[in-house]
TIMARZA-111029 format. One record per atom (N, C-alpha, C): x, y, z; residue in three letters. Coordinates in steps of 0.05 Angstrom, whole numbers, padded with zeros to 5 digits, always signed. Example, Ala and Ser with C-alpha at 12.3 -4.5 7.8 and 13.67 -1.06 7.14 Angstrom:
+00264-00114+00156ALA +00246-00090+00156ALA +00264-00066+00156ALA +00257-00045+00142SER +00273-00021+00143SER +00258+00001+00157SER 
***
This chain:
+00183-00120-00259MET +00154-00122-00261MET +00143-00100-00278MET +00125-00102-00295ALA +00112-00080-00311ALA +00094-00065-00293ALA +00092-00039-00300ALA +00074-00023-00285ALA +00045-00032-00292ALA +00029-00029-00272HIS +00000-00034-00276HIS -00012-00007-00288HIS -00020-00010-00314THR -00032+00014-00327THR -00059+00018-00332THR -00076+00001-00320ASP -00106+00003-00320ASP -00115+00026-00301ASP -00128+00046-00313THR -00134+00072-00298THR -00165+00069-00290THR -00178+00046-00292SER -00206+00047-00285SER -00208+00047-00255SER -00229+00052-00242PRO -00234+00052-00212PRO -00227+00024-00202PRO -00221+00024-00176ALA -00217-00001-00161ALA -00243-00017-00163ALA -00239-00043-00166ARG -00262-00062-00166ARG -00264-00079-00142ARG -00244-00074-00123GLY -00247-00090-00098GLY -00225-00078-00078GLY -00228-00089-00054GLY -00210-00080-00032GLY -00207-00104-00013GLY -00183-00103+00000PHE -00176-00124+00018PHE -00162-00110+00045PHE -00170-00117+00068ALA -00158-00106+00091ALA -00127-00113+00092ALA -00111-00095+00098VAL -00081-00101+00101VAL -00074-00104+00130VAL -00060-00128+00135THR -00048-00132+00161THR -00018-00128+00157THR -00007-00105+00165PRO +00021-00100+00159PRO +00040-00123+00170PRO +00059-00130+00153SER +00077-00153+00159SER +00102-00148+00146SER +00125-00154+00159ASP +00151-00152+00150ASP +00160-00175+00131ASP +00142-00195+00127VAL +00149-00217+00111VAL +00128-00223+00088VAL +00102-00216+00092THR +00082-00224+00073THR +00080-00203+00051THR +00080-00215+00026THR +00074-00198+00004THR +00048-00204-00008THR +00037-00186-00025PHE +00011-00191-00036PHE +00013-00182-00065PHE -00008-00192-00081PRO -00010-00182-00109PRO -00008-00151-00111PRO +00002-00141-00132VAL +00003-00112-00136VAL -00025-00100-00133VAL -00027-00076-00120CYS -00053-00062-00119CYS -00050-00036-00135CYS -00073-00025-00139ARG -00074+00001-00153ARG -00071+00024-00136ARG -00076+00021-00109ALA -00075+00042-00090ALA -00079+00029-00062ALA -00073+00046-00042LEU -00078+00039-00013LEU -00098+00061-00003LEU -00116+00052+00011TYR -00132+00069+00027TYR -00124+00071+00056TYR -00119+00095+00067ILE -00109+00098+00095ILE -00131+00108+00111ILE -00140+00092+00131GLY -00163+00100+00148GLY -00156+00118+00170GLY -00130+00113+00183VAL -00122+00132+00204VAL -00094+00138+00195VAL -00090+00165+00193SER -00064+00175+00182SER -00039+00166+00202SER -00016+00165+00188GLY +00009+00159+00201GLY +00030+00150+00180GLY +00050+00137+00189ASP +00072+00131+00170ASP +00065+00103+00158ASP +00074+00098+00135VAL +00070+00072+00121VAL +00095+00064+00106VAL +00106+00043+00113ARG +00130+00032+00100ARG +00122+00011+00081ARG +00130+00014+00055VAL +00119-00004+00035VAL +00140-00012+00015VAL +00138-00034+00000ASP +00153-00041-00022ASP +00140-00034-00049ASP +00151-00017-00063PHE +00140-00008-00089PHE +00146-00032-00108PHE +00128-00032-00132ILE +00131-00054-00149ILE +00157-00054-00166ILE +00169-00030-00168ASP +00193-00030-00184ASP +00218-00043-00169ASP +00220-00070-00171SER +00241-00084-00158SER +00241-00084-00129SER +00217-00077-00116GLY +00216-00079-00087GLY +00230-00056-00072GLY +00231-00032-00083THR +00243-00010-00068THR +00228-00007-00042THR +00240-00005-00021ASN +00228-00001+00005ASN +00228+00030+00013ASN +00205+00039+00018VAL +00204+00070+00026VAL +00186+00073+00050VAL +00193+00092+00066LEU +00175+00102+00086LEU +00161+00126+00078LEU +00133+00125+00075LEU +00117+00148+00069LEU +00110+00163+00096LEU +00121+00183+00103LYS +00116+00196+00127LYS +00091+00212+00128LYS +00077+00209+00148GLY +00051+00222+00151GLY +00030+00219+00130GLY +00028+00193+00120ALA +00007+00190+00101ALA -00022+00199+00109ALA -00035+00216+00095PRO -00062+00225+00102PRO -00083+00205+00100PRO -00106+00210+00113VAL -00131+00194+00107VAL -00139+00196+00079VAL -00145+00172+00068GLY -00154+00173+00038GLY -00138+00155+00022GLY -00144+00156-00004ALA -00131+00139-00023ALA -00103+00149-00030ALA -00082+00133-00029LEU -00055+00137-00036LEU -00052+00124-00064LEU -00046+00139-00086PRO -00044+00124-00113PRO -00014+00111-00117PRO -00009+00090-00099VAL +00015+00077-00101VAL +00012+00047-00107VAL +00029+00035-00121GLN +00027+00007-00130GLN +00047-00008-00112GLN +00039-00022-00093VAL +00058-00035-00075VAL +00050-00066-00072VAL +00072-00081-00061THR +00067-00108-00054THR +00071-00117-00027THR +00078-00097-00010ARG +00079-00103+00018ARG +00076-00077+00035ARG +00063-00081+00058VAL +00063-00060+00077VAL +00075-00070+00102VAL +00096-00059+00111TYR +00109-00068+00133TYR +00098-00063+00159TYR +00102-00080+00181SER +00092-00074+00206SER +00114-00056+00221SER +00140-00060+00214THR +00160-00042+00225THR +00161-00016+00211THR +00156+00005+00224GLY +00157+00033+00213GLY +00128+00042+00207GLY +00106+00025+00205THR +00081+00032+00197THR +00064+00041+00222THR +00055+00064+00224THR +00039+00072+00245THR +00009+00079+00239THR +00006+00081+00211ALA -00022+00084+00199ALA -00037+00060+00206ALA -00065+00061+00208THR -00080+00039+00212THR -00104+00040+00194THR -00121+00017+00195ASP -00145+00016+00179ASP -00136+00018+00151ASP -00116+00004+00139ILE -00105+00003+00114ILE -00120-00016+00096ILE -00128-00009+00073VAL -00142-00026+00053VAL -00125-00025+00028VAL -00123-00048+00016ARG -00110-00051-00010ARG -00130-00049-00031ARG -00131-00030-00050LEU -00148-00026-00072LEU -00139-00041-00098LEU -00158-00056-00107VAL -00150-00072-00132VAL -00169-00068-00154VAL 
***
């Protein structure tokens, strides 16, 4: 999958319900409302990574899944 190269600000956001099976369209960033660990699939062929201690705020990551297993952060929003 080609990298999302648009650098304009986010134009929308959607609440994320972490799931081990559900994917979503690529996002330009995640907003973390309550810090914690976040397990995601990056857009580069679905590489699965645990982001330890993700802080409150916007994470500039392009992902297609936020897993429930391993994710302790809450109030996550997908920015598009």
